Backbone as a ProteinNet text record, in pm:
[ID]
protein_1_A
[PRIMARY]
MMSIRAVGTGLAALAVAALPAVAGAADRERAERWEATLQGRFTGSETISFDNGARAQVNSSTGFGFGFSYNFDEHKAAGIDFAWNNLNYSGTATPAGGGAAQNVSGTAYVGSMMVNGTYHFLDGPFTPYVMGGIGLTYTDTGVPAGVGTGCWWYPWYGYVCGPVTYTKTSTDWTYAIGAGLRWDVAPGFFLRGGVQQQWLSVGAASGTPSFIIGRFDIGFKF
[TERTIARY]
-5804.4	-5684.3	-5561.1	-5466.5	-5289	-5213.5	-5156	-5071.8	-4921.2	-4868.7	-4728.7	-4693.5	-4678.6	-4645.9	-4653.5	-4812.7	-4812	-4793.8	-4742.3	-4613	-4509.4	-4469	-4332	-4334.1	-4402	-4369.2	-4417.9	-4510.8	-4503.3	-4344	-4349.5	-4208	-4047.2	-4067.2	-4020.9	-3984.1	-4144	-4159.3	-4111.5	-4122.6	-4129	-4042.7	-3858.1	-3747	-3667.2	-3737.3	-3663.7	-3732.2	-3834.3	-3865.2	-3782.2	-3744.8	-3672.7	-3510	-3512.6	-3296.8	-3234.4	-3334.7	-3284.5	-3268.5	-3309.8	-3336.7	-3206.4	-3209.5	-3113.9	-2983.6	-2963	-2875.6	-2811	-2920.8	-2911.5	-2825.1	-2869.7	-2884	-2693.4	-2676.7	-2569.4	-2439.7	-2520.2	-2427.5	-2387.7	-2513	-2463.4	-2431.6	-2346.4	-2275	-2168.3	-2120.9	-1937.7	-1828.2	-1857.7	-1715	-1610.8	-1492.8	-1406.9	-1398.7	-1392.6	-1471.3	-1406.1	-1385.9	-1314.1	-1377.5	-1345.2	-1487	-1464.5	-1526.1	-1424.7	-1563.7	-1588.2	-1708.2	-1699.7	-1739.7	-1750.4	-1843.5	-1791.5	-1877.2	-1927.6	-2031.8	-2065.8	-1987.8	-2014.2	-2001.2	-2045.6	-2094	-2119	-2030.5	-2038.6	-1959.6	-2009.3	-2032.8	-2184.4	-2066.2	-2169.6	-2064.2	-2024.2	-1949.7	-1879.7	-1806.8	-1776.5	-1726.6	-1536.2	-1428.1	-1311	-1270.8	-1182.2	-1131.4	-944.1	-903.5	-761.8	-692.5	-557.5	-473.2	-462.4	-484.2	-483.3	-605.1	-732.1	-863.5	-893.9	-841.8	-851.4	-946.5	-1031	-1166.1	-1218.5	-1197.4	-1276.1	-1437.5	-1506.6	-1710.6	-1662.8	-1599.1	-1638.8	-1780.7	-1833.8	-1940.6	-1974.9	-2062.8	-2167.8	-2064.4	-2063.9	-1985.5	-2017.4	-1996.1	-2032.8	-1912.8	-1834.4	-1736.8	-1744.2	-1653	-1656.1	-1521.2	-1527	-1449.8	-1415.1	-1341.9	-1373.5	-1284.5	-1246.9	-1299.6	-1219.4	-1099.9	-1094.6	-1128.6	-1176.1	-1189.6	-1239.3	-1181.8	-1157.4	-1249.7	-1364.8	-1465.9	-1374.9	-1344.1	-1298.5	-1439.2	-1498.9	-1632.9	-1761.9	-1883.1	-2015.9	-2022.1	-1900	-1967.7	-1820	-1706	-1581.5	-1504.3	-1476.5	-1461.4	-1332.1	-1186.3	-1133.7	-1129.8	-1063.7	-976.4	-946.4	-912	-857.8	-977.3	-987.6	-1083.5	-1007.5	-1038.3	-983.1	-1048.2	-1029.7	-1133.6	-1090.6	-1183	-1117.8	-1263.9	-1296.1	-1305.6	-1237.4	-1384.8	-1369	-1457.4	-1373.8	-1422	-1405.4	-1486.1	-1507.7	-1532.2	-1498.8	-1496.6	-1493.1	-1519.7	-1515.8	-1451.3	-1405	-1342.1	-1295.3	-1186.7	-1124	-998	-867	-781.8	-736.6	-659.7	-572.8	-469.3	-399.6	-307	-215.2	-91.7	-5.7	39.7	45.7	100.3	-21.1	-151.1	-255.5	-379.2	-423.6	-517.8	-669.4	-755.1	-876.4	-891.6	-935.2	-997.3	-950.3	-937.1	-982.6	-1083.6	-1142.5	-1227	-1086.3	-1193.9	-1092.7	-1192.6	-1120.1	-1189.1	-1189.4	-1246.9	-1103	-1223.9	-1087.8	-1102.6	-989.1	-1037.1	-963.9	-959.7	-903.5	-870.4	-785.1	-876.3	-918.7	-868	-785.2	-719.9	-698.7	-787.9	-763.2	-765.5	-705.8	-635.8	-673.4	-795	-825	-813.5	-765.3	-775.5	-874.3	-928	-1084.6	-1118.6	-1222.2	-1281.7	-1432.2	-1495.4	-1639.8	-1701.9	-1790.1	-1834.8	-2008.7	-2054.9	-2192.1	-2266.1	-2370.1	-2472.7	-2492.7	-2558	-2624.1	-2542.8	-2567.7	-2533.2	-2565.6	-2746.7	-2794.6	-2827.9	-2853.6	-2766.7	-2838.3	-2946	-2957.5	-2916.3	-2819	-2746.6	-2782.2	-2718	-2664.7	-2554.8	-2396.9	-2330.1	-2263.5	-2194.7	-2056.7	-1922.3	-1834.6	-1748.8	-1605.6	-1457.4	-1395.1	-1334.4	-1184.6	-1071.2	-986.6	-837.2	-737.5	-658.4	-665.4	-550.3	-522	-507.1	-377.4	-512.6	-500.6	-532.3	-436.8	-461.2	-335.3	-469.8	-389.5	-518.7	-382.2	-430.3	-370	-530.3	-479.7	-523.4	-631.4	-497.3	-523.4	-467.9	-437.4	-362.3	-204.3	-238.9	-51.5	12.8	140.1	247.3	384.1	407.5	548.5	523.5	631.6	603.7	747.8	738.9	887.9	929.1	972.7	972.9	916.2	890.5	856.5	825.7	910.6	930.9	791.5	758.2	690.3	631.5	666.8	709.3	529.2	452.2	359.9	342.4	183	191.3	209.5	325.9	355.8	458.2	396	559.1	638.1	700.6	801.7	821.6	901.1	971.9	938.4	834.2	855.9	891.3	920.3	958.3	883.2	849	742.1	781.4	690.8	657	524.2	535.2	430.7	386.7	289.5	258.5	237.7	301	341.5	194.2	113.7	38.3	2	-21	15.5	-35.8	-48.4	-44.1	-3.9	-84.5	-63.5	-116.4	-3	-73.1	-31.6	-158.3	-222.5	-334.1	-322.3	-393.5	-559.6	-691.7	-808.5	-815.3	-851.9	-1002.2	-1149	-1290.3	-1379.9	-1415	-1504.3	-1614	-1756.8	-1836.8	-1948.1	-2083.9	-2153.7	-2285.6	-2349.5	-2473.4	-2471.9	-2585.3	-2625.6	-2705.6	-2675.6	-2619.7	-2589.1	-2702.7	-2689.5	-2799.9	-2711.7	-2704.8	-2617.3	-2786.5	-2752.4	-2863.8	-2868.4	-2757.9	-2748.6	-2623.9	-2591.8	-2453.6	-2398.1	-2276.4	-2187.8	-2199.2	-2309.7	-2382	-2416.2	-2340.4	-2405.6	-2382	-2584.7	-2570	-2485.8	-2425.2	-2381.3	-2449.8	-2539	-2549.7	-2474.2	-2450.1	-2416.6	-2389.8	-2316.5	-2321.3	-2192.1	-2061	-1982.6	-1940.4	-1840.3	-1810.1	-1698.2	-1619.6	-1460	-1381.8	-1262.7	-1149.1	-1054.4	-992.4	-892.3	-758.9	-659.8	-575.9	-422.1	-551.6	-446.8	-400.4	-270.4	-196.3	-255.6	-241.6	-269.3	-394.8	-502.6	-686.9	-692.5	-753.8	-824.8	-886.7	-851.4	-901.2	-896.8	-971.8	-1039.8	-1073.8	-1060.8	-1220.1	-1270.2	-1409.8	-1434.2	-1595.2	-1589.4	-1721.7	-1819.8	-1941.2	-2057.2	-2025.1	-1964.1	-1975.1	-2109.3	-2191.8	-2311.4	-2251.1	-2240.8	-2186.8	-2338.6	-2249.7	-2338.1	-2307.3	-2269.2	-2169	-2254	-2204.2	-2222.8	-2109.1	-2082	-1977.9	-1989.2	-1922	-1916.6	-1891.2	-1853.9	-1845.2	-1703.8	-1665.2	-1528.2	-1512.3
5393.5	5271.9	5295.2	5133.5	5210	5293.6	5380.6	5490.4	5473.7	5563.8	5482.2	5449.6	5597.9	5556.4	5485.8	5452.8	5306	5140.5	5184.3	5084	5086.9	5239.7	5166.6	5203.8	5225	5207.5	5055.4	5019	4850.3	4714.6	4845.3	4717.5	4738.1	4872.7	4899.8	4813.5	4822.3	4721.7	4614.8	4479.2	4382.4	4390.6	4520	4505.2	4432.2	4539.6	4543	4461.6	4352.1	4198.4	4112.2	4107.4	4041.5	4019.7	4155.9	4156.8	4029.7	3996.5	3882.8	3780.1	3749.3	3681.4	3645.7	3697.5	3795.8	3733.7	3854.2	3798.5	3656.7	3631.6	3419.7	3358	3349.8	3277.4	3328.6	3437.6	3413.5	3395.1	3418.2	3338.5	3231.6	3125.1	3011.2	2946.1	3039.1	3027	2938.6	2822.6	2745.8	2812.1	2870.9	2922.5	2990.7	2915.7	2948.5	2978.2	2901.8	2898.4	2708.4	2756.7	2638.4	2576.9	2451.8	2402.6	2232.7	2238.3	2153	2008.3	1880.6	1814.9	1710.3	1678.5	1558.9	1477.3	1291.9	1164.9	1102.2	1091.7	948.2	815.4	724.2	581.1	501.5	439.5	232.5	167.7	61.4	21.1	-129.4	-163.7	-333.9	-461.8	-559.7	-635.5	-697.4	-824.5	-848.2	-1025.5	-1046.6	-1200.7	-1191.6	-1201.1	-1148.3	-1317.4	-1345.6	-1478.4	-1406.5	-1500.2	-1484.3	-1590.1	-1627.2	-1754.6	-1862.7	-1970.5	-2110.5	-2116.3	-2021.9	-2079.4	-2053.2	-1922.6	-1874.9	-1787.7	-1717.3	-1726.1	-1595	-1478.7	-1364.8	-1277.3	-1279.2	-1270.4	-1183.2	-1035.1	-907.3	-866.6	-787.3	-805.1	-644.7	-571.3	-468.2	-428.1	-278.9	-178.4	-10.7	51.7	205.8	270.6	353.1	432.6	571.7	685.2	829.5	813.8	997.8	1081.4	1190.6	1241.4	1431.7	1456.9	1539.8	1587.2	1770.4	1832.9	1920.4	1952.6	2055.8	2084.4	2210.6	2263.3	2389.1	2324.4	2467.4	2507.4	2608.6	2480.7	2630.3	2704.4	2701.3	2754.3	2661.1	2725.3	2653	2485.8	2435.4	2318.3	2216.6	2257	2169.4	2196.2	2094	2018.9	1970.2	2025.3	1863.7	1872	1746.6	1798.6	1693.7	1653.3	1505.7	1468.1	1365.3	1234.1	1164.3	1168.8	1071.7	993.5	844.6	822.5	615.9	645.8	502.7	386.9	264	205.9	70.7	-17.9	-144.9	-279.8	-327.4	-419.2	-563.2	-621.5	-737.2	-869.8	-1017.3	-1106.7	-1187.3	-1326.2	-1431.8	-1542.6	-1609	-1692.4	-1820.5	-1880.1	-1989.5	-1967.6	-2053.2	-2031.3	-2196.9	-2188.8	-2311.1	-2328.2	-2491.2	-2502.7	-2510.3	-2450.3	-2343	-2575.1	-2674	-2810.9	-2901.3	-2866.1	-2867.7	-2997.1	-3019.6	-3040.2	-2958.8	-3022.3	-2953.1	-2801.8	-2694.1	-2574.9	-2565	-2424.6	-2401.1	-2256.6	-2235.7	-2140.3	-2014.8	-1882.2	-1783.9	-1705.6	-1542.8	-1448.6	-1383.5	-1203.9	-1133.1	-1008.9	-846.4	-795.8	-696.8	-645.1	-582	-443.5	-360.2	-229	-115.4	-38.1	-35.3	174.7	220.8	364.2	370.9	519.2	590.7	703.7	781.1	883.2	886.5	961.2	964.7	1123.1	1162.9	1274.2	1242.8	1328.6	1347.9	1438.6	1459.9	1538.5	1536	1683.7	1643.6	1730.4	1724.3	1785	1786.7	1854.2	1989.9	1985.1	1872.1	1979.1	2054.7	2130.9	2173.5	2315.9	2486.6	2590.8	2657.4	2594.8	2611.1	2550.7	2609.4	2501.1	2389.3	2343.2	2235	2103.4	2024.6	1996.5	1807.5	1745.8	1590.2	1627.7	1508.9	1582.4	1403.1	1403.4	1270.4	1323.1	1174.3	1222	1078.1	1080.5	1048.4	1043.8	964	973.2	858.7	840.7	786.5	810.3	704.3	665.1	599.1	632.8	449.3	476.2	303.6	199.7	142	151.4	80.5	-38.7	-126.9	-208.9	-347.2	-325.3	-389.2	-531.1	-591.4	-709.3	-806.7	-785.4	-853.2	-1012.6	-1003.5	-1190	-1239.5	-1277.2	-1280.9	-1302.5	-1235.5	-1268.8	-1282.8	-1243.3	-1361.8	-1267.8	-1356.8	-1292.8	-1209.5	-1092.2	-1027.6	-970	-901.1	-870	-701.8	-666.7	-530.1	-481.4	-319	-273.6	-195.3	-171.3	-64.4	2	101.1	174.1	190.7	82.3	89.1	120	170.7	246.4	152	210.9	81.4	5.7	-59.3	-229.5	-120.2	8.1	54.9	-21.6	3.2	-106.5	-175.5	-280.3	-458.8	-461.8	-541.5	-647.3	-808.8	-766.2	-930.4	-1034.4	-1077.1	-1067.9	-1051.1	-1028.9	-943.5	-1003.8	-1001.4	-1013.3	-964.9	-913.1	-884.7	-950	-806.5	-863.1	-798.3	-841.2	-873	-716.6	-642.4	-474.1	-467.6	-428.5	-373.5	-233.1	-121.9	-85	-42.1	-33.6	-53.6	74.9	52.7	180.2	118.3	271.7	262.8	391.6	306.8	441.9	400.2	473.2	463.1	563.5	557.5	647.1	664.1	735.8	803.1	847.9	895.4	985.5	1005.3	1121.2	1111.2	1361	1358.3	1513.8	1594.5	1665.5	1823.1	1942.8	1987.3	2111.5	2212.5	2318.1	2443.5	2487.4	2413.3	2450.4	2581.4	2649.6	2804.3	2836	3000.5	3065.8	3000.7	2934.1	2860.8	2717.4	2645.3	2506.4	2436.1	2313.9	2253.8	2072.4	2035.9	1909.1	1784.6	1657.2	1600.6	1415.6	1362.5	1214.8	1176.7	1035.7	951.6	853.4	766.5	655.7	622.4	519.6	527	373.3	329.9	187.2	220.2	176.3	172.2	78.6	16.1	-49.7	-69.4	-164.4	-211.4	-264.3	-260.5	-358.6	-409.9	-523.5	-652.2	-755.6	-759.9	-829.4	-963.7	-959.6	-1156.8	-1209.1	-1107.1	-1119.1	-1149.8	-1269.9	-1272.6	-1170.9	-1086.5	-981.7	-849.8	-758.6	-643.6	-585.2	-683.2	-654.6	-547.7	-454.1	-351.6	-389.6	-215.5	-237.1	-124.1	-146.5	-18.4	74.6	159.2	255.2	381.8	403.1	493.3	574.8	722.4	828.1	974.9	989.8	1107.1	1232.7	1331.5	1455.7	1577.7	1631.2	1742.3	1821.9	1972.5	2086.1	2250.2	2272.6	2381.5	2421.3	2579.7	2676.2	2803.2	2799.4	2960.5	3025.3
-483.2	-557.3	-484.7	-382.1	-351.8	-446.8	-307.7	-413	-413.1	-447.4	-500.4	-393.8	-284	-136.5	-70.4	-49.6	33.9	-27.3	-133.6	-219.4	-141.8	-187.6	-138.6	78.5	122.1	200	241.5	182.6	266.5	177.3	30.9	94.9	137	161	273	406.1	430.2	551.7	555.3	404.6	440.4	429.3	335.1	328.6	491.1	529.8	737.5	780.9	762.5	850.5	776.1	684.6	606.6	647	714.2	756.2	869.4	961.7	1060.2	990.5	853.5	776	748	628.5	489.7	644.3	753.6	811.2	879.5	971.5	996.5	901.7	819	667.6	678	583.8	609.6	725.8	843.6	950.3	944.7	858.2	856.6	707.6	700	589.7	576.3	520.9	588.4	496	387.2	342.2	367.3	326.8	464.1	602.2	708.3	746.5	792.2	914.3	998.4	1092.7	1207	1219.9	1254.5	1374.7	1451.3	1519.4	1503	1519.6	1609	1676.6	1796.5	1784.4	1762.4	1685.1	1753.2	1694.3	1801.6	1680.6	1711.3	1552.1	1613.2	1505	1501.5	1404.4	1448.1	1316	1288.3	1230	1189.6	1272.6	1225.9	1264.5	1113	1111.8	1020	1041.7	924.7	959.7	832.5	909.2	877.6	782.4	707.1	741.1	655.1	749.3	754.9	681.9	708.5	604.8	694	641.6	684	802.2	687.6	719.3	901.8	919.2	1049.4	1030.5	1167.2	1154.4	1214.1	1205.6	1316.4	1267.2	1396.8	1331.6	1455.1	1435.6	1444.6	1520.6	1674.7	1700.4	1661.8	1602.9	1623.7	1818.7	1748.8	1865.9	1858.1	1923.1	1936.1	1965.4	1881.1	1913.7	1898.8	1947	1935.8	1805.8	1836.5	1750	1731.7	1714.7	1634	1572.6	1480.1	1436.5	1369.1	1255.7	1197.1	1083.5	996.1	869.1	873.2	711.5	622.5	510.1	535	424.6	316.1	222.9	50.8	43.8	-5.3	26.8	29.7	3.7	57.9	2.1	-94.2	-125.1	-113.6	-121.2	-105.3	48.3	133.9	273.2	287.8	331.6	325.7	521.4	505.2	709.7	736.9	866.3	960.3	1065.4	1073.7	1186.7	1259.9	1401.4	1495.8	1535.9	1534.7	1582.9	1670.3	1791.5	1856	1856.5	1903.6	1960.6	2002.5	2046.5	2103.7	2017.1	1960.6	1875	1952	2003.8	2034	1923.6	1981.9	1800.2	1918.2	1809.4	1878.3	1698.8	1714	1616.8	1642.6	1555.1	1544	1497.4	1541.5	1520.2	1525	1389.1	1287.7	1352.3	1403.8	1363.8	1270.1	1274.1	1125.4	1088.7	1206.3	1143.9	1081.5	1105.3	1082.6	1231.5	1248	1358.4	1337.8	1452.5	1441	1552.7	1451.8	1510.7	1631.2	1693.9	1800.3	1825.1	1943.3	1937.8	2002.6	2013.8	2057.5	2025.6	2140.1	2174.8	2218.1	2212.4	2265.5	2211	2268.2	2222.3	2141.6	2036.9	1952.2	1991.4	1979.8	2035.3	1896.6	1838	1733	1728.2	1679.2	1654.5	1533.8	1448.1	1343.3	1293.3	1152.4	1159.3	977.8	969.3	830.6	729.3	696.1	624.3	487.4	463.2	386	338.5	218.3	128.7	180.7	144.1	162.6	76.6	-6.7	-94.1	-23.3	-77	-65.9	-145	-204.7	-306.3	-323.2	-240.5	-206.7	-110.4	-162.9	-62	14.1	67.5	173.2	374.5	376.8	525.4	489.3	441.2	485.9	346.9	348.4	161.6	271.4	87.6	128.5	53.2	118.2	132	60.1	-19.9	-12.9	30.6	71.4	118.7	101.7	85.8	47.6	172.3	212.1	285.5	270.7	388.6	298.6	447.9	532.6	660.8	709.2	854.2	870.5	968.3	1044.2	1186.4	1202.5	1327.4	1451.1	1483.9	1512	1583.1	1641.3	1783.2	1955.6	1899.2	1877.9	1830.6	2011.4	2114.3	2224.8	2230.7	2099	2076.8	2127	2252.3	2313.8	2178.1	2227.4	2008.1	2155.5	2212.6	2325.6	2449.7	2553.7	2680.1	2715	2815.5	2875	2971.1	2988.8	3141.3	3190.2	3276.4	3302.2	3428.5	3477.4	3556.3	3590.7	3691.2	3747.1	3962.9	3896.3	4053.7	4111.3	4229.6	4294.3	4415.9	4433.7	4538.9	4661.6	4777.1	4852.6	4817.4	4770.4	4679.1	4623.7	4607.5	4579.8	4404.5	4339	4287	4229.4	4126.4	4127.6	3954.3	3971.3	3788.4	3801.4	3669.9	3700.1	3515.1	3442.7	3357.4	3246.2	3129.7	3072.9	2905.1	2964.6	2835.7	2728.8	2543.2	2451.4	2388	2288.1	2209.3	2107.6	2000.7	1851.8	1783.3	1699.6	1678.8	1561.7	1501.6	1336.1	1300.2	1189.6	1114.9	985.5	955.4	854.2	736	647.4	567.6	542.9	487.8	530.6	486.3	383.8	263.9	230.6	252.9	301.6	219.8	195.2	50.9	191.5	151.1	249.1	206.2	242.8	218.6	337.5	307.7	444.2	440.8	517.3	548.5	668.3	629.7	742.6	760.5	847.6	858.8	951.9	872.2	977.9	1048.4	1170.8	1245	1312.8	1304.2	1357.6	1388.2	1385.3	1321.5	1406.9	1400.5	1475.1	1509.6	1452	1509.3	1358.2	1355.4	1279.4	1393	1278.5	1302.2	1124.2	1179.4	1015.9	1086.3	957.6	988.5	907.4	844.4	740.7	768.2	642.2	632.2	585	608.2	510	564.4	408.1	434.8	390	490.4	550.5	480.7	434.4	458.6	455.3	549.3	618.3	514.7	471.1	481.6	527.5	528.2	693.9	601.7	620.4	515.4	585.5	641.1	695.4	622.1	565.8	581.1	406.6	435.1	247	215.1	113.4	78.4	125.8	143.3	202.5	252.4	436.9	496.7	525.1	486.2	525.9	655.4	639.5	741.6	723.4	760.8	775.9	863.1	841	1008.2	971.3	1066.6	1108.1	1178.4	1165.9	1284.6	1245.3	1372.5	1350.3	1513.1	1404.6	1489	1477.9	1593.1	1607.8	1639.4	1514.9	1499.6	1569.1	1532.3	1580.5	1462.3	1432.4	1350.4	1412.9	1310.6	1434.3	1295.3
[MASK]
++++++++++++++++++++++++++++++++++++++++++++++++++++++++++++++++++++++++++++++++++++++++++++++++++++++++++++++++++++++++++++++++++++++++++++++++++++++++++++++++++++++++++++++++++++++++++++++++++++++++++++++++++++++++++++++

């Protein structure tokens, strides 16, 4: 029959063996910690209708971003994300006075800033999450909006002025909801992947255009 001393010795050994695992789990906790992310983003294709019958077919593309956030506890976090993308598009431009539509194509340069909140369902290192955010998106459509004069200093040539084509730009409200999975892999390091639906309040568009965005984040806690 096993003695009380042997049982006590065995329990003590198990406790000592478990200490690294417990410490490792504690190191992976999120509560009251800041974090930064590097983000890869994939934007799905979308067709957008505009006033007077104009349309644009936006191709799928990849972009990048970065962000900062603070974990109030194991479940709730808030932060800010910055993202950039180049969206190639083709479509039709319709004459204001009537007539045949004209085929157009180009590249829109897009940058966004979004304040967001995240809720993690579990307090462990592996957890599903949901998020929501609101912010602003700046778009340079690449569509000519007028001609002016610009001046530059060139190597060898010196100071030169000439005609410059200005393009149509806009700054619009944007908002998003999404969900995904997070894995706090090691102390100070985590991975996150998810999908979000993002809406863009473009004044000239019919309705509110939206895009499906997939993202993969590499994160650092400190």
